[in-house]
C-alpha positions as CSV (number, residue, x, y, z in Angstrom):
1,X,0.0,0.0,0.0
2,X,2.7,2.4,1.0
3,X,4.9,2.1,-2.2
4,X,2.8,4.8,-3.8
5,X,4.4,7.5,-1.6
6,X,7.4,8.0,-3.9
7,X,5.1,8.0,-7.0
8,X,3.1,11.0,-5.8
9,X,6.0,13.4,-5.0
10,X,4.8,16.0,-7.6
11,X,1.5,17.4,-8.6
12,X,2.3,17.1,-12.3
13,X,2.4,13.3,-12.6
14,X,0.7,12.0,-15.8
15,X,-2.7,10.4,-15.3
16,X,-2.3,6.7,-14.9
17,X,-3.8,4.2,-17.3
18,X,-6.7,2.0,-16.1
19,X,-4.3,-0.9,-15.7
20,X,-1.6,1.1,-14.0
21,X,-0.8,-0.4,-10.6
22,X,-0.7,3.1,-9.2
23,X,-4.4,3.5,-9.9
24,X,-5.2,0.3,-7.9
25,X,-3.1,1.5,-5.0
26,X,-4.6,4.9,-5.0
27,X,-8.0,3.3,-5.2
28,X,-7.2,1.3,-2.0
29,X,-6.0,4.4,-0.3
30,X,-9.1,6.4,-1.2
31,X,-11.3,3.5,-0.1
32,X,-9.5,3.2,3.3
33,X,-9.7,6.9,4.0
34,X,-13.4,7.1,3.0
35,X,-14.2,4.1,5.2
36,X,-12.6,5.7,8.2
37,X,-14.6,8.9,7.7
38,X,-17.8,7.0,7.1
39,X,-17.2,4.9,10.2
40,X,-16.7,8.1,12.2
41,X,-19.9,9.5,10.9
42,X,-21.9,6.4,11.6
43,X,-20.5,6.3,15.1
44,X,-21.5,9.9,15.6
45,X,-25.0,9.4,14.2
46,X,-25.6,6.2,16.2
47,X,-24.6,7.9,19.4
48,X,-26.8,10.9,18.5
49,X,-29.8,8.7,18.0
50,X,-29.1,6.8,21.2
51,X,-28.8,9.9,23.4
52,X,-31.2,12.3,21.6
53,X,-33.9,11.7,24.2
54,X,-31.4,12.6,27.0
55,X,-30.5,15.8,25.2
56,X,-34.2,16.9,24.9
57,X,-34.9,16.0,28.5
58,X,-31.9,17.3,30.2
59,X,-30.4,20.1,28.0
60,X,-33.0,21.8,25.9
61,X,-35.0,23.3,28.7
62,X,-32.0,24.5,30.7
63,X,-31.3,28.2,30.7
64,X,-28.7,29.6,28.2
65,X,-25.1,29.5,29.6
66,X,-21.5,29.0,28.4
67,X,-21.7,25.3,29.2
68,X,-24.9,24.8,27.2
69,X,-23.4,26.6,24.2
70,X,-20.2,24.5,24.4
71,X,-22.4,21.3,24.6
72,X,-24.3,22.2,21.4
73,X,-21.1,23.1,19.6
74,X,-19.5,19.8,20.6
75,X,-22.6,17.9,19.7
76,X,-23.4,19.2,16.2
77,X,-20.2,20.8,14.7
78,X,-18.5,17.4,14.3
79,X,-21.5,16.1,12.4
80,X,-21.3,19.0,10.0
81,X,-17.5,18.9,9.5
82,X,-17.3,15.1,9.0
83,X,-20.2,15.2,6.6
84,X,-18.4,17.9,4.7
85,X,-15.2,15.7,4.5
86,X,-17.2,12.6,3.4
87,X,-18.9,14.6,0.6
88,X,-15.4,15.5,-0.6
89,X,-14.9,11.9,-1.5
90,X,-18.1,11.7,-3.5
91,X,-17.4,14.6,-5.9
92,X,-14.5,15.3,-8.1
93,X,-12.5,18.2,-6.7
94,X,-9.6,20.1,-8.3
95,X,-6.3,20.5,-6.4
96,X,-7.5,24.0,-5.4
97,X,-10.8,22.6,-4.2
98,X,-9.1,19.9,-2.2
99,X,-6.9,22.5,-0.6
100,X,-10.0,24.6,0.4
101,X,-11.8,21.6,1.8
102,X,-8.8,20.3,3.8
103,X,-8.1,23.8,5.1
104,X,-11.7,24.3,6.2
105,X,-11.9,20.9,7.9
106,X,-8.5,21.3,9.6
107,X,-9.6,24.5,11.3
108,X,-13.0,23.0,12.2
109,X,-11.2,20.0,13.7
110,X,-8.9,22.3,15.7
111,X,-11.9,24.3,17.0
112,X,-14.0,21.2,17.8
113,X,-11.2,19.6,19.9
114,X,-10.7,23.0,21.7
115,X,-14.4,23.0,22.6
116,X,-14.2,19.4,23.8
117,X,-11.2,20.3,25.9
118,X,-13.0,23.3,27.4
119,X,-15.8,21.0,28.5
120,X,-13.4,18.6,30.1
121,X,-11.8,21.6,31.9
122,X,-15.2,22.7,33.2
123,X,-15.8,19.3,34.5
124,X,-12.4,19.3,36.2
125,X,-13.0,22.7,37.7
126,X,-16.4,21.5,39.0
127,X,-14.8,18.4,40.6
128,X,-12.4,20.7,42.4
129,X,-15.3,22.8,43.6
130,X,-14.2,25.8,41.6
131,X,-10.9,26.0,43.4
132,X,-9.4,29.3,42.3
133,X,-5.9,27.9,41.7
134,X,-7.2,25.0,39.6
135,X,-9.4,27.5,37.6
136,X,-6.5,29.8,36.9
137,X,-4.1,27.0,36.1
138,X,-6.5,25.4,33.6
139,X,-7.3,28.8,32.0
140,X,-3.5,29.4,31.6
141,X,-3.0,25.8,30.3
142,X,-5.9,26.2,27.8
143,X,-4.4,29.4,26.4
144,X,-0.9,28.0,26.4
145,X,-2.1,25.1,24.2
146,X,-4.7,27.0,22.1
147,X,-2.3,29.7,20.8
148,X,0.5,27.3,19.6
149,X,-2.1,25.0,18.2
150,X,-3.4,27.9,16.0
151,X,0.1,28.7,14.7
152,X,0.7,25.0,14.1
153,X,-2.6,24.6,12.2
154,X,-1.8,27.7,10.1
155,X,1.6,26.3,9.1
156,X,0.1,22.9,8.4
157,X,-2.7,24.2,6.1
158,X,-0.3,26.4,4.2
159,X,1.9,23.4,3.4
160,X,-0.9,21.3,2.0
161,X,-0.5,20.2,-1.7
162,X,-2.6,17.8,-3.7
163,X,-2.4,15.6,-6.7
164,X,-3.8,17.6,-9.6
165,X,-4.4,14.8,-12.0
166,X,-7.7,12.9,-12.6
167,X,-7.9,9.4,-11.2
168,X,-11.2,8.2,-12.6
169,X,-13.2,6.3,-11.5
170,X,-11.8,7.2,-8.1
171,X,-12.7,10.5,-6.5
172,X,-11.4,12.4,-3.5
173,X,-8.2,14.2,-2.6
174,X,-4.7,12.8,-2.7
175,X,-2.3,14.7,-0.5
176,X,1.2,14.9,-1.8
177,X,2.8,17.3,0.7
178,X,2.2,18.2,4.3
179,X,4.3,19.8,7.1
180,X,5.0,17.3,9.9
181,X,4.7,20.2,12.4
182,X,1.1,19.0,13.0
183,X,2.8,16.5,15.3
184,X,3.2,19.3,17.8
185,X,-0.5,19.8,18.0
186,X,-1.0,16.2,19.1
187,X,1.8,16.6,21.7
188,X,-0.1,19.6,23.1
189,X,-3.3,17.7,23.1
190,X,-1.6,14.8,25.0
191,X,-0.3,17.3,27.6
192,X,-3.8,18.8,28.0
193,X,-5.6,15.4,28.4
194,X,-2.9,14.1,30.8
195,X,-3.1,17.1,33.0
196,X,-6.9,16.7,33.2
197,X,-6.7,13.0,34.1
198,X,-4.0,13.7,36.8
199,X,-6.2,16.4,38.4
200,X,-9.2,14.0,38.2
201,X,-7.2,11.2,39.8
202,X,-6.1,13.4,42.7
203,X,-9.7,14.5,43.3
204,X,-11.0,11.0,42.9
205,X,-8.6,9.7,45.6
206,X,-9.9,12.4,48.0
207,X,-13.6,12.2,47.1
208,X,-14.3,8.5,46.6
209,X,-13.2,7.7,50.2
210,X,-16.2,9.6,51.4
211,X,-18.8,8.5,48.9
212,X,-20.7,5.3,48.1
213,X,-22.7,6.9,45.4
214,X,-23.1,4.9,42.1
215,X,-23.3,8.2,40.2
216,X,-20.1,9.6,41.6
217,X,-18.2,6.4,40.9
218,X,-19.6,6.4,37.3
219,X,-18.5,10.0,36.8
220,X,-14.9,9.2,37.7
221,X,-14.8,5.7,36.1
222,X,-16.1,6.9,32.7
223,X,-13.8,9.9,32.8
224,X,-10.7,7.6,33.2
225,X,-12.0,5.2,30.5
226,X,-12.7,8.0,28.0
227,X,-9.2,9.4,28.7
228,X,-7.5,6.1,27.8
229,X,-9.6,5.7,24.6
230,X,-8.6,9.3,23.5
231,X,-5.0,8.6,24.5
232,X,-4.9,5.6,22.2
233,X,-6.1,7.6,19.2
234,X,-3.7,10.5,20.0
235,X,-0.8,8.1,20.1
236,X,-2.0,6.4,16.9
237,X,-2.2,9.8,15.1
238,X,1.3,10.7,16.3
239,X,2.6,7.4,15.0
240,X,1.0,7.9,11.6
241,X,2.4,11.4,11.3
242,X,5.9,10.0,11.8
243,X,5.8,6.7,9.9
244,X,2.9,6.7,7.4
245,X,3.2,8.1,3.8
246,X,2.1,11.7,3.3
247,X,-1.4,10.9,2.1
248,X,-2.2,8.7,5.1
249,X,-0.8,10.9,7.9
250,X,-4.1,12.3,9.0
251,X,-6.2,9.2,8.3
252,X,-7.4,8.8,11.9
253,X,-8.1,12.4,12.7
254,X,-11.8,12.1,11.9
255,X,-12.1,9.3,14.3
256,X,-10.5,11.3,17.1
257,X,-12.8,14.2,16.4
258,X,-15.8,11.9,16.6
259,X,-14.6,10.3,19.9
260,X,-13.9,13.7,21.5
261,X,-17.5,14.7,20.7
262,X,-19.0,11.5,21.9
263,X,-17.1,11.1,25.1
264,X,-17.6,14.7,26.2
265,X,-21.3,14.4,25.5
266,X,-21.4,11.2,27.5
267,X,-19.6,12.9,30.4
268,X,-22.3,15.7,30.4
269,X,-25.1,13.2,30.3
270,X,-23.7,11.2,33.2
271,X,-23.5,14.5,35.2
272,X,-27.1,15.5,34.3
273,X,-28.5,12.0,34.9
274,X,-28.2,12.6,38.6
275,X,-31.2,14.9,38.3
276,X,-33.5,12.0,37.8
277,X,-31.5,9.1,39.4
278,X,-30.6,10.7,42.7
279,X,-32.1,8.8,45.7
280,X,-31.7,10.1,49.2
281,X,-30.9,6.6,50.4
282,X,-27.9,6.4,48.1
283,X,-26.6,10.0,48.4
284,X,-25.4,11.4,51.7
285,X,-24.8,15.1,52.2
286,X,-21.2,15.0,51.0
287,X,-21.7,13.6,47.5
288,X,-24.8,15.8,47.2
289,X,-22.6,18.8,47.7
290,X,-20.3,17.8,44.8
291,X,-23.3,16.9,42.6
292,X,-24.6,20.5,43.0
293,X,-21.2,22.0,42.2
294,X,-20.7,19.9,39.1
295,X,-24.2,20.6,37.9
296,X,-23.8,24.3,38.3
297,X,-20.4,24.5,36.8
298,X,-21.0,22.3,33.8
299,X,-24.2,23.7,32.2
300,X,-25.7,26.4,34.4
301,X,-24.5,29.9,34.8
302,X,-23.7,31.3,38.2
303,X,-23.0,34.7,39.6
304,X,-19.3,35.6,39.3
305,X,-19.4,37.1,42.8
306,X,-20.5,33.8,44.4
307,X,-18.1,32.5,47.1
308,X,-16.1,29.5,45.8
309,X,-17.1,26.3,47.5
310,X,-13.4,25.4,47.7
311,X,-12.9,27.7,50.7
312,X,-14.5,25.1,52.9
313,X,-13.9,21.4,53.2
314,X,-16.8,19.0,52.5
315,X,-17.5,18.5,56.2
316,X,-17.4,22.2,57.0
317,X,-19.7,23.0,54.0
318,X,-22.2,20.3,55.1
319,X,-22.2,21.7,58.7
320,X,-22.7,25.2,57.3
321,X,-25.7,24.1,55.3
322,X,-27.3,22.3,58.2
323,X,-26.6,25.2,60.6
324,X,-26.4,28.4,58.5
325,X,-26.4,30.6,61.6
């Protein structure tokens, strides 16, 4: 499959004949890339159909807030961008058209992943009860990752070059040049996700000792599970950027975008499910406190002047609620 890399070094290659082995190899490459994009789309739509009732029940009627806006962006933007990429394999595009398509989808992917990361940051801030140091640290981290990622994406999109010949009956875009600097973007993503999971592990160690709640355990367990899934695809993309031929380097990016959207949506639904699943027999005052913090921080807006919950320990906050005077 990979021997075609050296044959596509220039945009001006003559069009292959129907029996040319290059045509068969390019056909396989096009089929593989199209299959990965289609699989990502099917996964997104399947998850959407499975969770649409939860979205209507738990999100639509909530007041407008930053968290709600991020949820809808994370929910629907990947459906649009991956559909756009898939349609690019169904129509014949010129080299200029391929460049515009890939540039657009590269920026959309960067924005979608940034939105997903922001949701995970909100969840982490909520788990830490809006601790000021955690809040400021994650804001600085998000900016430190977002700015270099924008520069990397700009450099990457400027370097894109595509095969200008016609490969009938195969359609789609064949990349012949990219800048490997996109590797840096995945390193930054790896740093971001690892930081979030470390903060979550520290909070889980402190919190789970005081809670027997099924909901609280699910919140942490799924968070860790989702991290390892995303970590696997991040490492897979980094490996392909280094080892794969130029036209296959970004093959699994659509799948990573889809999984970021699905996993972040699932985290939100787990958090919101406590509205209907909470049972006083299963939740003592301490997990209930954290539930309220997570709910408020994730999707509901709150007054900036509110006193952070982190100024009190769980026991002190519980005592304060029971004896406000």
